[in-house]
C-alpha positions as CSV (number, residue, x, y, z in Angstrom):
1,X,13.2,-75.0,16.9
2,X,10.3,-72.9,16.0
3,X,9.6,-72.5,12.2
4,X,11.3,-69.2,11.1
5,X,8.1,-67.7,9.7
6,X,6.5,-67.7,13.2
7,X,9.5,-65.8,14.6
8,X,8.8,-62.1,14.2
9,X,8.9,-58.6,15.6
10,X,5.4,-57.5,16.7
11,X,6.6,-53.9,17.4
12,X,9.7,-51.8,17.6
13,X,9.5,-49.6,20.7
14,X,11.4,-46.4,21.6
15,X,11.1,-43.9,24.4
16,X,11.9,-40.3,25.1
17,X,13.1,-38.8,28.4
18,X,10.3,-38.2,31.0
19,X,10.3,-37.2,34.6
20,X,10.3,-40.0,37.2
21,X,10.3,-40.2,41.0
22,X,11.9,-43.6,40.8
23,X,15.3,-42.8,39.4
24,X,18.4,-41.2,40.7
25,X,19.7,-40.4,37.2
26,X,20.7,-36.8,36.4
27,X,17.6,-34.6,36.1
28,X,15.3,-37.2,37.6
29,X,14.3,-38.5,34.2
30,X,14.0,-42.0,32.6
31,X,13.6,-43.3,29.1
32,X,11.7,-46.4,30.3
33,X,8.4,-45.5,28.7
34,X,8.8,-47.2,25.3
35,X,6.0,-47.0,22.7
36,X,5.6,-48.8,19.4
37,X,6.6,-46.8,16.3
38,X,5.5,-47.0,12.7
39,X,8.0,-47.5,9.9
40,X,11.7,-48.4,9.9
41,X,14.1,-47.7,12.8
42,X,17.8,-47.6,12.3
43,X,19.8,-49.9,14.6
44,X,23.6,-49.5,15.2
45,X,26.1,-50.1,17.9
46,X,25.9,-47.0,20.2
47,X,29.3,-47.1,21.8
48,X,30.8,-48.0,25.2
49,X,28.6,-48.2,28.3
50,X,28.8,-45.1,30.4
51,X,29.2,-43.0,27.3
52,X,26.4,-44.2,25.0
53,X,22.8,-45.3,25.3
54,X,20.5,-47.1,23.0
55,X,21.2,-48.8,19.8
56,X,18.0,-47.6,18.3
57,X,17.7,-44.2,16.6
58,X,15.1,-42.1,18.5
59,X,15.3,-44.1,21.7
60,X,16.6,-42.6,24.9
61,X,18.6,-44.2,27.7
62,X,19.0,-41.6,30.4
63,X,20.9,-43.5,33.1
64,X,23.9,-44.6,31.1
65,X,25.7,-45.6,34.2
66,X,23.6,-48.8,34.4
67,X,22.0,-49.1,31.0
68,X,22.8,-49.0,27.3
69,X,26.1,-49.2,25.6
70,X,27.3,-51.8,23.0
71,X,26.6,-54.8,25.2
72,X,23.1,-53.7,26.1
73,X,22.2,-51.9,22.8
74,X,18.8,-53.5,22.3
75,X,16.4,-55.1,24.8
76,X,14.0,-57.8,23.6
77,X,11.0,-59.2,25.5
78,X,8.6,-62.0,24.3
79,X,4.9,-61.1,23.9
80,X,4.2,-64.6,25.3
81,X,5.9,-63.6,28.6
82,X,4.1,-60.3,28.7
83,X,0.9,-62.3,28.4
84,X,1.9,-64.3,31.5
85,X,2.4,-61.1,33.5
86,X,-0.8,-59.6,32.1
87,X,-2.7,-62.5,33.5
88,X,-0.9,-62.4,36.9
89,X,-1.3,-58.6,37.2
90,X,-4.8,-58.6,35.9
91,X,-4.2,-55.6,33.7
92,X,-3.3,-54.9,30.1
93,X,0.3,-54.7,29.2
94,X,0.9,-53.0,25.9
95,X,4.0,-53.8,23.8
96,X,6.9,-51.9,25.3
97,X,5.4,-52.0,28.8
98,X,8.6,-53.5,30.2
99,X,10.8,-51.0,28.6
100,X,11.7,-53.4,25.8
101,X,12.8,-52.1,22.3
102,X,11.7,-55.3,20.6
103,X,8.4,-57.1,21.4
104,X,8.7,-60.5,19.7
105,X,6.4,-63.4,18.8
106,X,7.5,-67.0,18.5
107,X,11.0,-66.3,19.8
108,X,12.4,-68.1,22.8
109,X,14.0,-65.2,24.5
110,X,14.8,-66.4,28.0
111,X,15.9,-69.7,26.5
112,X,18.2,-68.0,24.0
113,X,21.9,-68.9,24.4
114,X,24.5,-66.3,25.1
115,X,26.1,-65.6,21.7
116,X,23.1,-66.7,19.8
117,X,22.6,-64.5,16.7
118,X,19.3,-63.2,15.2
119,X,18.9,-61.9,11.8
120,X,16.1,-59.3,11.8
121,X,14.7,-58.2,8.5
122,X,17.3,-58.3,5.7
123,X,20.3,-56.5,7.2
124,X,20.4,-56.3,11.0
125,X,22.3,-59.0,12.9
126,X,22.0,-59.0,16.7
127,X,23.9,-61.2,19.3
128,X,22.4,-62.2,22.7
129,X,24.6,-61.0,25.6
130,X,22.7,-61.1,28.9
131,X,19.5,-60.9,30.8
132,X,17.8,-57.8,32.1
133,X,18.1,-57.4,35.9
134,X,15.2,-55.5,37.4
135,X,15.8,-52.1,39.0
136,X,14.1,-49.4,41.1
137,X,12.8,-47.6,38.1
138,X,11.1,-50.8,36.8
139,X,9.4,-51.3,40.2
140,X,8.2,-47.7,40.3
141,X,6.9,-48.0,36.7
142,X,4.9,-51.1,37.6
143,X,3.6,-49.6,40.8
144,X,3.6,-52.9,42.6
145,X,5.2,-53.5,46.0
146,X,7.8,-56.3,45.9
147,X,7.9,-56.2,42.1
148,X,11.7,-56.7,41.9
149,X,11.5,-59.9,44.0
150,X,8.5,-61.2,42.0
151,X,10.1,-60.5,38.7
152,X,13.3,-62.2,39.9
153,X,11.4,-65.3,41.1
154,X,9.6,-65.7,37.8
155,X,12.9,-65.9,35.8
156,X,11.5,-64.3,32.7
157,X,14.0,-61.4,32.3
158,X,14.1,-60.8,28.6
159,X,17.4,-60.4,26.7
160,X,19.9,-57.7,25.9
161,X,21.6,-57.9,22.5
162,X,24.6,-56.2,20.9
163,X,24.6,-55.0,17.3
164,X,26.8,-57.1,15.0
165,X,25.5,-55.7,11.7
166,X,23.6,-52.4,11.6
167,X,20.6,-51.5,9.5
168,X,16.9,-50.9,9.6
169,X,14.1,-52.9,11.3
170,X,10.4,-52.5,11.6
171,X,7.3,-54.2,13.0
172,X,6.5,-57.4,11.1
173,X,10.1,-58.3,10.3
174,X,11.1,-61.9,10.7
175,X,13.6,-62.9,13.4
176,X,15.8,-65.6,12.0
177,X,18.0,-67.8,14.2
178,X,21.2,-67.9,12.2
179,X,23.7,-69.1,14.8
180,X,23.4,-71.0,18.0
181,X,26.5,-71.9,20.0
182,X,27.0,-75.4,21.3
183,X,27.2,-74.5,25.0
184,X,24.2,-74.5,27.3
185,X,24.5,-71.0,28.8
186,X,21.1,-69.4,28.4
187,X,19.8,-66.0,29.3
188,X,17.7,-67.6,32.0
189,X,20.7,-69.4,33.5
190,X,22.8,-66.2,33.6
191,X,19.9,-64.4,35.3
192,X,19.7,-67.0,38.0
193,X,23.5,-66.9,38.4
194,X,23.7,-63.1,38.9
195,X,20.6,-62.9,41.2
196,X,19.7,-65.9,43.3
197,X,22.1,-68.7,42.6
198,X,25.7,-67.4,42.7
199,X,27.1,-70.9,42.7
200,X,26.2,-71.1,39.0
201,X,28.5,-68.2,38.2
202,X,31.5,-70.3,37.2
203,X,29.4,-72.0,34.5
204,X,28.9,-68.7,32.7
205,X,32.5,-68.7,31.4
206,X,31.6,-71.4,29.0
207,X,29.8,-68.8,26.9
208,X,33.2,-67.3,26.0
209,X,33.6,-63.8,24.6
210,X,29.9,-63.4,23.8
211,X,29.2,-63.1,27.6
212,X,28.5,-59.6,28.9
213,X,31.7,-58.3,30.4
214,X,30.0,-57.5,33.7
215,X,28.7,-61.1,34.0
216,X,32.2,-62.4,33.2
217,X,33.6,-60.2,35.9
218,X,31.2,-61.5,38.5
219,X,32.0,-65.1,37.5
220,X,35.8,-64.5,37.8
221,X,35.4,-62.7,41.1
222,X,33.3,-65.5,42.5
223,X,35.9,-68.1,41.5
224,X,38.6,-66.0,43.1
225,X,36.7,-65.7,46.4
226,X,36.1,-69.5,46.4
227,X,39.8,-70.1,45.7
228,X,40.9,-67.9,48.6
229,X,38.3,-69.4,50.9
230,X,39.4,-73.0,50.2
């Protein structure tokens, strides 16, 4: 496990609605363009998916059909993984470039276990729920043909988190790992299961109630199809 003092937020990133040709959300707008902000940002559970967006004050999620809500309240991506993509794409990727709310340093994001809890700053407690699955808006933002396929192949999706205890966070806050469940269901494994390796879906149920409800639904549906086909 990494020493706690090396686990920190580099930036907290929020976005406002902006026009996009790569979304079918109402009004043709997206909140994907996240930028680092100075000072503290309030974080709280936003409400159910489909009715609520981001867990960060001042941050917009326009397409609430597919994004946001309590189980996807906060999106984190590791600066180390952004650096991998920066090298591959041969262009600078600023913090927030992947639409993440939290750009971290020293945090194992893809290797985080579902249900793992992070204490950020003094008050905020977040729980890992699921990976990010790339979408059309993401591909359009990156401006690279085949981006969804390449992002999926790389298996560095970043993690969605739900808010367990609200409060304020800001750049430079420590990210403490305060709970790690004893199962082996990581963000990376869930990502593979819901994208390219459906046979892994039944394993996801080991994550229990912390698993994103949509991933749980996919796992149960897969098990049922296998049962009926046997």
